[in-house]
C-alpha positions as CSV (number, residue, x, y, z in Angstrom):
1,X,114.4,102.1,82.8
2,X,112.5,101.4,85.6
3,X,110.7,98.6,87.3
4,X,107.2,99.6,86.3
5,X,108.5,99.4,82.7
6,X,107.8,95.7,82.5
7,X,104.1,96.8,81.6
8,X,105.0,100.1,80.3
9,X,102.5,99.7,77.4
10,X,99.7,99.7,80.2
11,X,98.2,103.1,80.4
12,X,94.8,103.8,81.8
13,X,92.1,105.8,80.4
14,X,90.3,108.6,82.4
15,X,87.4,110.8,81.5
16,X,89.6,113.8,81.5
17,X,91.0,116.2,79.0
18,X,94.3,115.3,77.1
19,X,96.4,117.4,79.5
20,X,96.5,114.8,81.9
21,X,98.4,112.5,79.6
22,X,102.1,112.7,79.4
23,X,103.1,114.6,76.1
24,X,103.5,112.2,73.2
25,X,100.6,110.0,74.1
26,X,97.1,110.9,72.4
27,X,94.0,109.5,74.1
28,X,93.4,107.5,71.1
29,X,96.6,105.8,71.4
30,X,96.1,105.3,75.0
31,X,93.0,103.4,74.5
32,X,94.3,101.3,71.9
33,X,97.4,100.1,73.9
34,X,95.0,99.3,76.9
35,X,92.7,97.4,74.8
36,X,95.8,95.1,73.6
37,X,97.0,94.5,77.2
38,X,93.5,93.6,78.4
39,X,93.5,90.7,76.2
40,X,96.9,89.5,77.4
41,X,96.4,90.1,81.1
42,X,92.8,90.1,82.4
43,X,93.0,92.0,85.4
44,X,95.2,94.9,84.3
45,X,92.2,97.1,84.0
46,X,92.2,96.9,87.8
47,X,94.8,99.3,88.4
48,X,93.4,102.1,86.3
49,X,92.2,105.5,87.8
50,X,89.3,105.7,89.7
51,X,86.4,108.3,90.3
52,X,85.2,108.7,93.7
53,X,83.0,105.8,94.7
54,X,81.9,107.2,98.0
55,X,82.1,110.3,100.0
56,X,84.9,110.5,103.0
57,X,83.3,109.9,106.4
58,X,83.2,112.6,108.9
59,X,86.3,113.5,111.0
60,X,86.9,111.2,113.9
61,X,84.5,108.6,112.5
62,X,86.3,105.6,111.3
63,X,85.2,103.2,108.7
64,X,84.6,99.5,109.7
65,X,86.0,96.7,107.7
66,X,86.4,93.2,108.0
67,X,89.9,93.6,109.4
68,X,89.0,96.2,112.0
69,X,88.8,99.8,111.9
70,X,90.8,101.8,109.3
71,X,91.6,105.5,109.2
72,X,89.4,107.8,107.1
73,X,89.7,111.2,105.7
74,X,88.3,114.3,107.6
75,X,86.0,117.0,106.0
76,X,87.1,119.1,102.8
77,X,88.7,122.2,103.6
78,X,87.6,125.5,102.3
79,X,90.3,126.0,99.8
80,X,91.9,123.3,97.7
81,X,95.4,123.4,96.0
82,X,95.6,121.8,92.7
83,X,98.6,119.3,92.5
84,X,99.5,117.2,89.4
85,X,101.4,114.0,90.2
86,X,102.9,111.7,87.4
87,X,102.9,107.9,87.9
88,X,104.0,104.9,86.1
89,X,101.1,102.7,85.6
90,X,101.2,99.2,87.1
91,X,98.6,97.0,88.7
92,X,99.5,96.9,92.4
93,X,101.6,100.4,92.2
94,X,98.1,102.2,91.8
95,X,96.5,101.1,95.0
96,X,97.8,103.7,97.3
97,X,97.2,106.5,94.9
98,X,93.6,105.5,94.1
99,X,92.8,104.9,97.6
100,X,94.2,108.2,98.7
101,X,92.0,109.8,96.2
102,X,88.8,107.9,96.2
103,X,88.7,107.6,100.1
104,X,89.3,111.5,100.4
105,X,92.7,111.3,102.2
106,X,94.3,114.0,99.8
107,X,91.1,116.2,99.8
108,X,91.2,116.3,103.8
109,X,94.7,117.8,103.4
110,X,93.4,120.2,101.1
111,X,94.9,118.8,97.9
112,X,92.9,118.4,94.6
113,X,95.4,115.9,93.1
114,X,95.5,114.8,89.2
115,X,97.2,111.6,88.6
116,X,98.9,111.8,85.3
117,X,99.5,108.2,83.9
118,X,103.0,107.8,82.2
119,X,104.2,105.1,79.9
120,X,106.7,103.8,82.6
121,X,108.8,105.0,85.3
122,X,111.5,106.5,82.9
123,X,109.0,108.8,81.3
124,X,107.5,109.9,84.6
125,X,110.9,110.8,85.9
126,X,111.9,112.7,82.8
127,X,108.7,114.7,83.3
128,X,109.8,115.7,86.9
129,X,113.3,116.5,86.0
130,X,112.2,118.7,83.0
131,X,109.7,120.6,85.2
132,X,106.6,119.3,83.7
133,X,105.4,117.9,87.0
134,X,106.6,118.7,90.6
135,X,105.7,115.2,92.0
136,X,106.3,111.6,90.9
137,X,105.3,108.1,92.0
138,X,107.6,105.5,90.4
139,X,109.8,102.7,90.9
140,X,112.9,103.8,92.9
141,X,115.3,102.2,90.6
142,X,114.2,104.9,88.2
143,X,115.2,107.6,90.7
144,X,118.5,105.9,91.2
145,X,119.1,105.9,87.6
146,X,118.1,109.6,87.3
147,X,120.4,110.8,90.0
148,X,123.2,108.7,88.7
149,X,123.2,110.9,85.6
150,X,123.7,114.1,87.7
151,X,120.0,115.1,88.0
152,X,118.8,116.5,91.5
153,X,115.9,114.2,92.6
154,X,115.0,113.3,96.3
155,X,112.7,110.5,97.4
156,X,110.4,111.5,100.4
157,X,108.3,108.6,101.2
158,X,108.0,104.8,100.5
159,X,104.8,103.3,99.0
160,X,106.0,99.7,98.6
161,X,109.0,98.1,100.3
162,X,109.3,95.1,98.1
163,X,109.5,94.7,94.4
164,X,106.4,93.4,92.5
165,X,108.1,90.5,90.8
166,X,108.3,86.9,91.2
167,X,110.6,84.4,89.2
168,X,108.3,81.7,87.9
169,X,108.7,78.6,85.8
170,X,106.3,77.8,82.8
171,X,103.7,74.9,83.3
172,X,105.4,73.0,80.5
173,X,108.7,72.9,82.6
174,X,108.0,70.5,85.5
175,X,111.7,69.4,85.7
176,X,112.9,73.0,86.8
177,X,112.5,73.3,90.3
178,X,115.6,75.3,91.6
179,X,117.0,78.5,90.3
180,X,120.2,76.5,89.5
181,X,117.8,74.6,87.0
182,X,117.7,77.6,85.0
183,X,121.1,77.4,83.5
184,X,121.0,77.3,79.9
185,X,117.3,78.3,79.6
186,X,115.3,81.4,78.1
187,X,114.0,83.6,80.7
188,X,111.4,86.4,79.9
189,X,111.6,89.9,81.5
190,X,109.6,92.9,80.6
191,X,112.5,94.6,78.9
192,X,116.4,94.4,79.1
193,X,117.7,96.6,81.8
194,X,114.4,97.1,83.8
195,X,114.4,96.1,87.4
196,X,113.2,92.6,86.8
197,X,116.0,92.0,84.3
198,X,118.6,93.1,87.0
199,X,116.9,91.1,89.8
200,X,116.8,88.1,87.6
201,X,120.5,88.4,87.2
202,X,121.1,89.0,90.6
203,X,119.2,85.8,91.6
204,X,121.0,83.6,89.1
205,X,124.5,84.9,90.1
206,X,123.7,84.3,93.7
207,X,123.0,80.7,92.9
208,X,126.2,80.4,90.8
209,X,124.4,80.2,87.4
210,X,126.7,81.5,84.5
211,X,124.9,84.5,82.9
212,X,126.3,83.8,79.6
213,X,124.4,80.7,79.5
214,X,121.1,82.4,79.9
215,X,119.0,84.0,77.3
216,X,116.9,86.9,78.3
217,X,113.8,87.5,76.2
218,X,112.2,91.0,76.2
219,X,108.7,90.0,76.4
220,X,106.8,93.2,77.5
221,X,103.0,92.5,78.2
222,X,103.5,89.2,76.2
223,X,105.4,87.3,79.0
224,X,102.4,85.7,80.4
225,X,101.4,84.0,77.2
226,X,105.0,83.1,76.1
227,X,105.4,81.3,79.6
228,X,101.9,79.5,79.4
229,X,103.1,78.3,75.8
230,X,106.4,77.3,76.9
231,X,108.3,79.9,74.4
232,X,110.2,80.9,77.5
233,X,111.3,78.5,80.3
234,X,110.9,80.9,83.2
235,X,110.1,84.8,83.7
236,X,109.8,87.5,86.1
237,X,106.2,87.9,86.5
238,X,103.9,90.5,88.3
239,X,100.4,90.0,89.3
240,X,97.7,88.8,88.0
241,X,100.1,86.7,85.6
242,X,101.7,84.9,88.8
243,X,98.3,83.8,90.0
244,X,97.2,82.7,86.4
245,X,100.4,80.8,86.1
246,X,100.2,78.9,89.4
247,X,96.5,78.2,88.6
248,X,97.7,76.5,85.3
249,X,100.5,74.5,87.0
250,X,103.2,77.1,87.0
251,X,106.0,76.9,89.7
252,X,107.3,79.8,91.8
253,X,110.9,79.9,92.5
254,X,111.2,83.1,94.1
255,X,108.5,85.4,95.1
256,X,109.9,88.9,95.9
257,X,106.5,90.2,96.9
258,X,106.6,88.2,100.1
259,X,109.0,89.4,102.9
260,X,110.4,86.1,103.7
261,X,111.6,85.6,100.2
262,X,113.1,89.1,100.2
263,X,114.9,88.5,103.3
264,X,116.2,85.0,102.0
265,X,117.2,86.2,98.6
266,X,118.1,89.7,98.9
267,X,118.9,90.1,102.6
268,X,115.9,92.3,103.3
269,X,113.4,94.7,101.9
270,X,114.3,96.3,98.4
271,X,113.1,99.8,98.1
272,X,110.4,99.9,95.2
273,X,107.5,102.3,94.9
274,X,108.1,105.7,96.1
275,X,107.1,109.5,95.9
276,X,109.9,111.8,94.7
277,X,110.4,115.5,93.7
278,X,113.1,118.0,93.0
279,X,114.9,119.8,96.0
280,X,113.6,123.0,95.3
281,X,110.0,121.8,95.1
282,X,110.5,120.9,98.8
283,X,111.5,124.2,99.7
284,X,108.6,125.9,97.8
285,X,106.1,123.6,98.6
286,X,106.7,122.1,102.1
287,X,103.1,121.7,103.0
288,X,102.1,120.0,99.8
289,X,104.8,117.5,100.3
290,X,103.7,116.7,103.8
291,X,99.9,116.4,102.6
292,X,100.6,113.9,99.8
293,X,102.7,111.8,102.1
294,X,100.0,111.8,104.9
295,X,97.3,111.0,102.3
296,X,99.5,108.1,101.0
297,X,100.3,106.8,104.5
298,X,96.6,106.8,105.4
299,X,95.9,105.1,102.2
300,X,98.2,102.4,102.8
301,X,97.1,101.8,106.4
302,X,93.6,101.8,105.1
303,X,94.8,99.0,102.5
304,X,96.6,97.0,105.2
305,X,93.4,97.0,107.5
306,X,90.8,96.3,104.9
307,X,89.8,92.9,103.0
308,X,90.8,92.8,99.3
309,X,87.0,92.6,98.5
310,X,86.8,96.3,100.0
311,X,89.9,97.4,98.5
312,X,88.6,96.6,95.0
313,X,85.6,98.8,95.7
314,X,87.9,102.0,95.8
315,X,89.1,101.1,92.1
316,X,87.2,102.1,89.1
317,X,84.2,100.2,88.7
318,X,84.0,100.7,85.0
319,X,87.2,98.9,84.4
320,X,87.4,96.5,87.4
321,X,84.2,95.2,86.4
322,X,85.7,93.7,83.1
323,X,88.1,91.7,85.1
324,X,88.1,88.8,87.6
325,X,87.5,90.9,90.8
326,X,87.7,87.8,93.2
327,X,91.1,87.1,91.9
328,X,92.3,90.6,92.2
329,X,90.9,90.8,95.7
330,X,92.7,87.5,96.5
331,X,96.0,89.0,95.3
332,X,95.7,92.0,97.6
333,X,94.8,89.8,100.7
334,X,97.9,87.5,99.7
335,X,100.3,90.4,99.6
336,X,99.4,93.6,100.9
337,X,100.8,93.3,104.4
338,X,104.3,92.4,103.2
339,X,104.1,95.0,100.2
340,X,102.9,98.3,101.8
341,X,104.8,99.9,104.6
342,X,102.3,101.6,107.3
343,X,104.6,104.7,108.2
344,X,106.0,105.6,104.6
345,X,109.6,105.8,105.9
346,X,112.6,104.6,103.9
347,X,115.1,102.4,105.2
348,X,119.0,103.1,104.3
349,X,119.6,99.3,104.0
350,X,116.7,98.8,101.7
351,X,117.9,102.0,99.6
352,X,121.4,100.6,99.4
353,X,120.3,97.1,98.1
354,X,118.8,98.8,94.8
355,X,122.0,100.8,94.5
356,X,124.3,97.7,94.8
357,X,122.1,95.6,92.2
358,X,121.9,98.5,89.9
359,X,125.9,99.0,90.1
360,X,126.5,95.2,89.9
361,X,124.7,94.7,86.7
362,X,125.7,98.1,84.8
363,X,122.6,100.0,85.3
364,X,124.6,102.9,86.9
365,X,128.2,103.4,87.4
366,X,129.6,102.4,90.8
367,X,129.9,105.2,93.0
368,X,127.7,107.4,91.3
369,X,124.8,107.5,93.6
370,X,125.3,108.0,97.4
371,X,122.6,106.2,99.4
372,X,122.5,108.9,102.2
373,X,121.8,111.7,99.7
374,X,119.1,110.4,97.6
375,X,116.4,110.2,100.2
376,X,115.0,111.9,103.3
377,X,112.4,110.9,106.1
378,X,112.3,114.5,107.4
379,X,108.9,115.1,105.6
380,X,107.4,111.6,106.5
381,X,108.2,112.3,110.1
382,X,106.5,115.7,110.0
383,X,103.5,114.5,108.1
384,X,102.6,111.5,110.5
385,X,103.8,113.2,113.7
386,X,100.2,113.4,114.7
387,X,99.0,109.9,113.5
388,X,98.8,106.8,116.1
389,X,101.5,104.3,115.7
390,X,100.5,101.2,113.9
391,X,101.8,97.7,113.8
392,X,101.8,95.7,110.5
393,X,99.2,92.8,110.3
């Protein structure tokens, strides 16, 4: 199962017909699950789907932000093509999609995109291979596992080059100061076999910790509370849990949302959020592929160039208003430059790291996935050919 599955019970309500929900999930159950999670994690509502908050500026007229000029979408084309895109819901994963939609970047490419929120990356990927949708944004680990089972899926753009996880210690465990100190402890993860579980095993093994001494606890959305109460000594947490834990006295041992930590602990970036489809779809819908990619690249560039306080405004006001907006904005300011690539390109070494970790800890059979055949940068290069070259900020 995929990285977004740590919070796979997080699904976000939209005022739209039931057809935008993955089969098997009713609107009533969707709202109920969201309500339970809102209690456990105050900021989860911030990743929900948005309705447009402002029209896209005219072509050639850049928007001004506190971080300088950001790219904006052009005028709406005469004809729009409807596109459905499945997505595994998670706080930081939703940023590029919602910005691409609310800022009008997809609209400028002639695409009327419906975001279908699934209960985790595995369900989104299953919907793709079954033909339920033609496009999926999910954790890359799910795509690797899908390909390892003999299904034809191709990843065509990177939306995040780092995993959205940090290994943090409970505020009740001040004596734990290094990864080695976790020997013999309980460590919370979203679920067994998910990316956070695999990465935790990798970090522990790297430091010489005997995995047989560790008790991994599948905590799901309750991980933050379990850490806060000391029911587990450490855990692989996401935002906003990480910020809340640090405020309460918790300690961060490894933060894989920071490029410096990823370089030190993993050897470099670790491909995470990505846009994928079936090979035949690329043949049949070449223009759609490039339009989706261009919109997402422009969205990431806008995010990188904009302060967190502005990015939050692109999210749904009816749901963000129920959370701590300032904290969410601070999270974005803290990590956006490291997390979100500005060109959408996938790096071979980043892809290979995912395959190696999954092979090492039993998520896939060794040799079952060829790193050179699971992705292509062809469509990214075509999509951004006319865009100015950007440097990360």
